[in-house]
N, C-alpha and C positions, 0 to 999 in steps of 0.2 A: 504494500500500500504506500503510495507516494505521500510525502510530507513536505511542508515548507517550514524552514527554520529561520526565524528572524531574531536578530540581536539589536536591541534599541540603542539610541544614543548617537547615531550618525546623521548629520545634516545632509540634505539633498541639494545638489548643485548640478545644473546642466540642462540638457534638452531631452524631453520625452516625446516620442512620436505617438500621435493618437490615430488609431486605426478606424476602419469603417464600423458603423453602428450595428451591433448585434440586433437591436430592436427594429432595424430597417432591413438589413440584408436578408433575413429569413422571409420577410414578406415579399421582397423583390424576387427571391427565388421561387416563391409560390406563384407569383404573377407570370412566370415563364410558362405555366400550364395553359395560358390564355391563347397562345399562338405558336404554330410550328416554326421551326427555324433554329438558328444558332445565335446564342446570346453570349456576351462577354461582359463580366462585371469587374471593375477595378476597385482597389482599396477594400478588399474583402478580408476580414480577420480570420486567422486560422484557429478556430475555436471548436469545441465539441458540438455546439448546437448547429453550426454550419455543416459539420460532417454528418450529423444525424438528418438534417434536412436534405442534404445531398443523397443520402441513402434512401430516404423516403421517395425522392424524385426518381431515383434509379429503380426502385421497386415498382414504380408505375410505368417504367419503360423508357425513361429519359436517360441521357448520358451526361455525366458531370465529371469535370476534371480540372486540376490546377494547371495553368499554363505559365505561371510565374509565382513569385513569392506570395503575392496578394491579388492575383488575377484569376478569376474563376470562369470557366466556359461551361455552358449548359446547352445541350442539344435536345430539341423537342421534335421527334419524328411522328409519323402517322399512326403508330401503334401504341398509343398511351392507354393504360387501364386506369380509369378514374376511381381508384380505391386506395385508401390510406390505412394500413393494418395497425392493430393495437400495439404490437411489439415495438413499433417505431413512434407512433403518436403518443404513447404513454410516457415517453422520455421527456417531452417538452410540450408545453401548452400552445406554443406558437403554431403547431401543426394544424390547428383548427382553421387557420386562414387559407388552407387549400380548398376548403369547402366551397366558398363563393366562386372562385375562378373555374374550378372543375365543373360546377353546375352550369355556369354561363357558357363554357366552351363545349361541353359534351351533353348537357341536358340531364345529367345524372351524376351522382357522386355518393360514395360510401366512405365515411370517415369514422374511425373509432373515437369514442369519447376521450378528450385530451387529458394529459397528465401535467407534469411541470413541477415547479417549486412547491414545497410544503409550507405555505404560510397563509392558510385560510381558504375558504371557499370563494371561487370566482365563477359564478354560473355563466353559461353561454346563452341564456334566454334571448338577449338582445341580438346576438348573431342570427339566431334562428328566426326571430320575429322579422328582422330586416329582410331576410331572404324570402320569407313568406309574403311580405309586402310586395316583393318583386314578382311573385307568382309561383314560388316553389311549393311543392308538397313535401313535407318533412315527417318522417316516422322514426321511431326508435326500435331497433331490432337487435337483440343479443349483444348489447353494449355498443352498437354502432348507430351513427346518425345516417339515415338513408334519405337522400334528397333527390327529387326528380322534378322536371318541368317540361311542358310542351312549348316553352318559349318564355323567357323572362321579359317583363314589361316595365317600363319606367314607372316610378311611384314616388309619392311623398313619404319619406321615412323620418320619423321623429324618435330620436333615441332618448330613453329615460335618463341616461347618464352619458357623458361624453367618453364612452368606452373606446379605447384605441383599437382593440381587436374587432369589435363590431363595426366600427367605421371602416376598417380595412376590408373586412369581408364584404360589406355592402358596396364599397367602392369598386372592388374587383368584379363583383357580380354585375353591377350596373353598367360597367363600361361596355358590355356587349348586349345589354338589354335594349329592346325596342322603345324609342322615345326618350323622354327626359326624366331624370331622377334627381330629387333634392334630398340631401341628408341634413337635417337640422339638429342642433346640439351635437354636432360632430366633434370628435377629438381634434385638437389643434397642434399636436406635437410635430416637431420637425420631420419625424419619420413618416408622418402622413403626407407631408409635402413632397418628400423624397419619392414615395410610392406614386403619387400623382404625376411627378415629373417623368418617371419611367413610363407610366401608362400613356401620357401625352406623346412621349417620344415614340411609342409603339403605334400611334395613330388614334389614340383616344381623345376625348374632348372633356377634360375635367377643369372646372373653374372654382376657385375659392378654397382650395386645400390650404390648411394653415389658419383658416377662420372657422367659425362655428356653423357656417352654412356652405355646403359643397354642392355644386350643380354638375351633373354628368349628362351629356348628350350621347346616347348609345351609338357605337360605331358598328359598321357592318363587318369589319374584320380588323385584325391587328397584325403586326409583324414583329419579328425578333430584332433586337437592337443592342447597342453597347451602352453601358451606364457606369458612372462612378458613384459609389456608396457614400452617403453623407457621414461626416465624422461622428464618433461615438461620444455623446455628451456625458454618459454615465461613466465611461472609462476616464474621461477628462476629470470628472468630479472626484473620482477615486484618487487620482494623483494630486488634485488640489487638497483633498483631505490629508493625504500623506505628508504634504509640505506643511499643512497646518499643525500636525502632530509632531513631526520630526524637526521642523524648522528648515530654513534654507531658501533657495531662489531657483526657480525653474522656468523654462519655456515649454509650454504644451503645444508642440508643433502640429498644426492642422486643426486645432480645436476652434470651435465657434463660440465666442463670447455671447453673441446675440441669442444663441440657443439655450443659454444657461444663466441669463441675466439675474434672475431672482436669487439663485444659489450664490452667485458672485457677490450680490448685494449683502446677503446674510453673512457670508464669510468675511466681508469687509467690516461688518458690524462686530464680528468676533475679534478683529484685530489684524487680519491678513490684508495685504495690499495686492490687488488684482486689477489688471487692465488688458484691453485688447492689444495685440502686438501684430506687426506685419506678418509674422509667421504663425500666429495662433493666439495663445493667451500667456501673458507673463504673470507670475505669482511669486510673492515673497512673504515669509513669516520670520520675524526676528525675536519674538517674545511669546510668552505663554498666552494662549487665547483666553478671551472673556466669554462667559456663558451668555446665551440668549435663548428666547423661546422660539420654537419651530413647529409649524403645522404643514402637513402635506395637503395639496390641492391639485386638481387637474391642471394641465399645462395651460397657461404659462406659469402657474404656481409651482411650488416646490414638489418635485417628483417623489413618489413613494420609494423609488430605487435609491434616492439620495439619503433616505432616512437613517439606515444603519451606519452609514459613513458619518453623518452628523452626530449620531449618538456616541460613536467612538471618539469624535473630537471633543464633545461636551464632557465625556468621562475624564478627560485630562485637562479641562479648562478651569479657569478661576471663577467660582460662583456656582449658581444653581440654574439649570435650564429645564423648562417644561416642554415636552415633546408630545405632539398630538398626531396620531395616524388616522386620517379621515377616509382613506380609500380601501384598505384591506385589513381584515381582522387577522390575528395570529402572526403579526409581523415583528413581534418582540421576542421570538424564541432564542435569539442569539444573546440576549441580555444575561442569561445564566453563564454563558461562556465569558463575557466581559467581566462578570463578577468574580470569576476564577482569577482574573488578572488584577483584582482589587478595585474594580469600579463600584461606585455607590449609586445604584439605580433601583428605583421602585416603580413597578408597573401596576396599573389598574385599568382594565378594559382597553381602550385605545389611547391611553395616556401613559407617559413615563416621566418621572421626575429624576433628573440626572444631576447629582451633586459631584462636582469635579474634585478629583484628588490630586495631590501634589505630583505624584508619579505612579503610573501603573506598574505592575510587576509581571514579568514574563511567566508564562505558565503553559501547560499543554491544553489546547482548546480544539473544538471540533466545529467544522463548517456545516451549517444547516442548509444553506442555499447560496446562490451566486454572490449576492450583495452582502449577506452576512459574513461570508468568507472573506470578502475584500475588506470589510470593516474590521474584522479581527486582525487581519494582516496590518492594516493601518495602525491599529492600536499597538501592535507589537513593535512598530517602528519607533514609538515613543516610550516604550516600557523599559524598565530596568531589568537587565538579564535577557534570558532566551525564551522566546515564545515558539512553541511547536504546534503547527496547524495540521490536523488530520482531515480526512475526507475532502481533500483539495480538488477532487474531480469536479466539485461544484464550481470552484473558481475557474476551472478550465472551460466551463460552458460559456463564460462571458468575457474572458481576458486572454489576449494573445501574448503569451510569454511574459506575464507580469513580473516574474522573478528577474529575467534579463533586463527589462526596462528599468526596474528600480535599482538593480545592482549597478547599472551603467551610470546612475547619478549619485552613487555613493552609499546606498543602503547596504547593510550587512545582512544578506539574505541568500539562502541556497535552497535547492530542491533535492530531496533524496528519495531514492526508491529502495526501501528496506525489505 
């Protein structure tokens, strides 16, 4: 079992390259089921989730392969089987987004109920309702979602909540539906705009992505294209948190300050100095952080994926911070692991009270999910002594060689396969 071993006390100095967004590339890969041909994606992170999505596409009859360090080719031939089996879908929740494009392209799709990270229930009712609004018939059979249609038709879709996945599924289904579709209360994340940019390049007609109302005029056909994946704002946030805890000065090469403005504002309030740079984002931290209160909200608010990183920062900050998770239940499971490192955190329902300690203490800890694992790693960078992270396969799902990137800027960090 692989482990990551971190020894705290080293300041971070240098440049860290930010890769393509995990939360975008998986949906871009799903969109390749909409049209036959050869696709080429640039700035693709080499992470487990990309490998699993590639395997899912190959299972359906597509070809996927690396043509460079971070370039991914996908071939969609005439013999695709629109079925996503349980053994692959259960590995990651993002697999559910193949449902919309498969249904639009083939008129039928069978997709196993999704799995993913273990931090609370995230029902897919809005995904299914959106597809039904477009004319799909959906049934549940033996743990599978079975969808069919005699032709999707444009519709007015109103989401109860600005769900990213539901917006993406509806968007990819509507791009081939007959007529006009509007998605109101749509998710506004940069990854939605990236997906829309791909669909438009393929021949779609999508207007308003990145706002709360998206309008799609159905296209008769789409074609394969080349596309560059938007930078990963969550990866960038993880390295900002690392600088906040360990101290130092870095350039996050390729990061987009405008995609994470609220987080940068919050970290500024805690005492960091952060600004846009010609190459990405510049960040510096020369003193112990100051605690603030933090609440998650849909974009452009503070992302739920940022929260474990923020809690790790508050655990070593000066003062008391109140953290509120408004989006997902069960997202505080990593708190017990931080407590093993000496953190003083009390949780109740969707709130956590974090009382900063002078110095965390290295300890053996276990990663429960992707972002919790990153948060524990960040905490270890500022802890006294050695922190040993197990179950680091969770980190591999969302981070492309995080150990090498941190080591290159001065962190004392190694990975071992025992």
